[in-house]
C-alpha positions as CSV (number, residue, x, y, z in Angstrom):
1,X,79.4,0.4,67.4
2,X,78.6,-1.2,63.6
3,X,76.8,2.3,62.6
4,X,80.6,3.8,64.5
5,X,82.6,1.4,62.1
6,X,80.8,2.1,59.0
7,X,81.0,6.2,59.5
8,X,84.7,4.9,59.8
9,X,85.1,3.0,57.1
10,X,83.4,5.5,54.6
11,X,85.6,8.7,55.9
12,X,88.4,6.4,55.2
13,X,87.4,6.2,52.0
14,X,86.2,9.5,51.4
15,X,89.9,10.8,52.3
16,X,91.7,7.8,50.8
17,X,89.4,8.9,46.8
18,X,90.6,12.3,47.6
19,X,87.6,14.3,48.5
20,X,89.0,17.4,49.1
21,X,86.1,19.0,51.8
22,X,86.2,15.0,53.7
23,X,90.3,16.1,53.8
24,X,89.5,19.4,55.0
25,X,87.0,18.2,57.8
26,X,89.8,16.2,59.1
27,X,92.8,18.6,59.4
28,X,90.4,21.2,60.7
29,X,89.8,18.8,63.3
30,X,92.7,17.8,64.3
31,X,94.6,21.2,63.4
32,X,92.5,22.4,66.5
33,X,92.0,20.1,68.6
34,X,96.3,20.6,68.7
35,X,96.0,24.4,68.7
36,X,93.8,24.4,71.9
37,X,96.0,21.7,73.9
38,X,99.0,24.2,72.7
39,X,96.7,27.3,74.3
40,X,96.5,25.3,77.3
41,X,99.7,24.2,78.1
42,X,101.1,27.6,77.0
43,X,99.2,29.3,79.5
44,X,101.5,28.5,82.4
45,X,104.2,31.1,80.7
46,X,102.7,34.3,80.4
47,X,102.1,36.7,82.8
48,X,98.5,35.8,84.8
49,X,96.8,39.0,83.5
50,X,97.0,37.4,80.3
51,X,95.9,33.8,81.0
52,X,92.4,34.2,80.4
53,X,93.3,35.5,76.8
54,X,95.1,32.3,76.4
55,X,92.3,30.1,77.8
56,X,89.4,31.8,75.8
57,X,92.0,30.7,72.5
58,X,91.6,27.4,73.5
59,X,88.1,27.1,74.5
60,X,87.2,28.6,70.6
61,X,89.7,26.0,68.9
62,X,88.0,23.3,71.2
63,X,85.1,24.0,71.0
64,X,85.8,23.6,67.3
65,X,87.1,20.6,67.8
66,X,84.7,19.0,69.4
67,X,82.0,20.7,66.6
68,X,84.4,19.4,63.4
69,X,84.7,15.7,64.8
70,X,81.0,15.8,64.5
71,X,81.3,17.8,61.2
72,X,83.4,15.4,59.8
73,X,81.1,12.2,60.5
74,X,77.9,13.9,59.1
75,X,79.3,15.1,55.7
76,X,81.5,11.5,55.3
77,X,77.2,9.5,56.0
78,X,75.6,11.9,54.1
79,X,77.4,13.8,51.4
80,X,75.6,17.1,52.8
81,X,76.8,20.3,54.4
82,X,76.7,20.2,58.2
83,X,74.6,23.9,58.7
84,X,72.9,22.9,61.8
85,X,76.1,21.9,63.6
86,X,78.4,24.8,61.6
87,X,76.6,27.6,63.0
88,X,76.2,25.7,66.8
89,X,79.9,26.2,66.5
90,X,79.9,29.8,65.0
91,X,77.2,30.5,68.0
92,X,79.5,30.0,70.5
93,X,83.1,30.3,68.9
94,X,82.4,33.9,67.5
95,X,81.4,36.1,70.4
96,X,84.2,34.3,72.6
97,X,86.7,35.6,69.4
98,X,84.8,39.3,69.6
99,X,85.8,38.5,74.0
100,X,89.5,38.1,72.7
101,X,88.8,41.5,71.5
102,X,88.0,42.9,74.9
103,X,90.6,41.1,76.4
104,X,93.4,42.3,74.3
105,X,92.3,46.1,74.9
106,X,91.1,45.5,78.8
107,X,94.5,46.1,80.5
108,X,94.4,49.8,78.6
109,X,91.4,50.5,79.8
110,X,88.6,48.5,77.5
111,X,85.3,48.4,79.3
112,X,82.4,46.1,79.4
113,X,79.9,47.8,77.8
114,X,82.3,47.3,74.3
115,X,82.4,43.7,74.8
116,X,78.6,43.4,75.4
117,X,78.5,45.2,72.2
118,X,80.6,42.8,70.2
119,X,78.9,40.0,71.6
120,X,75.4,41.1,70.6
121,X,77.1,42.6,67.3
122,X,78.4,38.5,66.5
123,X,74.9,37.0,67.6
124,X,72.7,39.0,65.5
125,X,75.0,38.5,62.7
126,X,74.6,35.2,63.3
127,X,71.3,34.0,63.9
128,X,69.9,35.9,61.7
129,X,72.6,34.0,58.2
130,X,71.4,31.1,60.1
131,X,67.8,32.0,59.7
132,X,68.1,33.0,55.6
133,X,70.3,29.9,54.8
134,X,67.8,27.8,56.6
135,X,64.2,29.3,55.3
136,X,64.3,29.2,51.6
137,X,65.2,31.2,48.7
138,X,63.0,34.1,49.0
139,X,64.2,34.8,52.7
140,X,68.1,34.8,51.9
141,X,68.5,38.6,50.6
142,X,67.0,40.4,53.2
143,X,68.4,37.7,56.1
144,X,71.3,38.2,54.5
145,X,71.8,42.0,54.6
146,X,70.7,41.9,58.4
147,X,73.2,39.7,59.8
148,X,75.8,41.6,57.2
149,X,74.9,44.6,59.3
150,X,76.1,43.1,62.2
151,X,79.2,42.7,61.1
152,X,80.0,45.5,59.7
153,X,79.2,46.8,63.1
154,X,81.9,44.4,64.3
155,X,84.0,46.2,61.6
156,X,83.9,49.8,62.6
157,X,84.5,49.1,66.0
158,X,87.8,47.0,65.7
159,X,88.6,49.9,62.5
160,X,86.6,53.1,64.5
161,X,85.4,52.4,67.5
162,X,86.5,51.7,71.3
163,X,89.2,48.7,70.4
164,X,90.5,50.9,67.6
165,X,90.8,54.0,70.1
166,X,92.2,52.1,73.0
167,X,94.5,50.0,70.7
168,X,95.6,54.0,69.0
169,X,96.1,55.2,73.0
170,X,98.3,52.5,74.0
171,X,101.9,52.4,74.4
172,X,102.7,49.1,73.7
173,X,104.4,48.3,69.8
174,X,102.8,44.6,70.5
175,X,98.9,45.7,71.2
176,X,99.0,47.9,67.8
177,X,101.0,45.2,65.8
178,X,98.4,42.4,67.0
179,X,95.1,44.5,66.0
180,X,96.7,45.7,62.7
181,X,96.3,40.8,62.2
182,X,93.3,40.9,64.3
183,X,92.1,43.7,61.2
184,X,93.5,41.5,58.3
185,X,91.8,38.8,59.9
186,X,88.5,40.3,60.5
187,X,88.4,42.2,56.9
188,X,89.8,39.5,54.2
189,X,89.6,36.0,56.8
190,X,85.8,36.7,58.0
191,X,84.6,38.0,54.3
192,X,84.8,34.8,53.7
193,X,81.8,34.0,55.2
194,X,79.9,36.2,53.8
195,X,80.7,35.6,50.2
196,X,79.8,31.9,50.9
197,X,76.3,32.5,52.2
198,X,75.7,34.8,49.0
199,X,77.0,32.0,46.6
200,X,73.8,30.3,47.4
201,X,70.9,29.1,45.2
202,X,68.5,32.8,45.3
203,X,71.0,34.9,46.5
204,X,73.8,38.0,45.2
205,X,76.4,35.7,43.9
206,X,74.5,32.6,42.8
207,X,76.1,30.5,40.6
208,X,79.8,32.0,41.0
209,X,80.5,28.5,42.9
210,X,79.6,25.2,43.3
211,X,77.2,25.7,46.3
212,X,78.8,21.7,47.1
213,X,82.4,23.4,47.5
214,X,81.2,25.9,49.7
215,X,82.2,23.6,52.9
216,X,85.9,23.2,51.2
217,X,86.5,27.5,52.1
218,X,84.5,27.3,54.9
219,X,86.9,24.7,56.5
220,X,90.0,26.6,55.4
221,X,88.8,29.9,56.8
222,X,87.5,28.4,60.5
223,X,91.0,26.9,60.4
224,X,93.0,30.3,59.7
225,X,90.7,32.3,62.1
226,X,90.3,30.7,64.9
227,X,93.9,29.4,64.7
228,X,95.2,32.3,63.8
229,X,93.7,34.6,66.4
230,X,94.7,32.8,69.1
231,X,98.2,33.1,67.8
232,X,97.8,36.7,67.9
233,X,96.6,36.5,71.4
234,X,99.6,34.0,72.5
235,X,102.0,36.7,70.5
236,X,101.2,39.9,72.5
237,X,100.8,37.7,76.0
238,X,104.3,36.5,75.4
239,X,105.4,39.9,74.3
240,X,104.5,41.6,77.5
241,X,104.8,39.1,79.7
242,X,108.9,39.1,78.9
243,X,108.6,43.0,78.9
244,X,107.0,43.0,82.4
245,X,110.3,39.9,83.9
246,X,113.2,42.7,82.1
247,X,111.4,45.5,84.1
248,X,111.1,42.8,87.7
249,X,114.7,41.8,86.7
250,X,115.4,45.5,85.9
251,X,114.6,46.5,89.4
């Protein structure tokens, strides 16, 4: 109890004194938690085939909220980056974000093979990234390249692979709009992570930013990408549900 109280007092002091990293950990936790509640509650508002998509969106933000709670405390007590916690979070939530691509295109013919390729690519990206970030300066670039290959494969699937083909062939303008937005998340939102990796000491962009500020970018990127992903899925689910209800009403 004393340890928890001390952690809360240290955290309060950091937030009161405007430590931007501490503030973003706190905002990230609250935003993820609120989003998880929203997605779980809104499952009752969509057609049955979209309920799993919103469930996954709630799991992504819910898992992230739990990890941000612990990452916030870790940072507030130690003043250092919670690298291990962050990669545990990513290893759980990024494959789930790939599952969202599959669920989004499943009503239009997506195969499970596409799902497993996306999950495998995401795990390659994350596992090699963690090894590179924790194994020392000498190995940063090699493991960074391996991690980038996993990321580029996901980009390929979304822009030119099965996911892109199914989106193009569908008769749903809502899906096409959602895929356009998700492409922005993949290229611009997710690009923050490899950039953060590359500014580590000994890496390609070393010295471009202060290493202590990387958590600030990671926290903001996590909130935007995970919550944004879920909101895009939610918008498609609501649009498709309303369309189906209109058809049933007209019949």
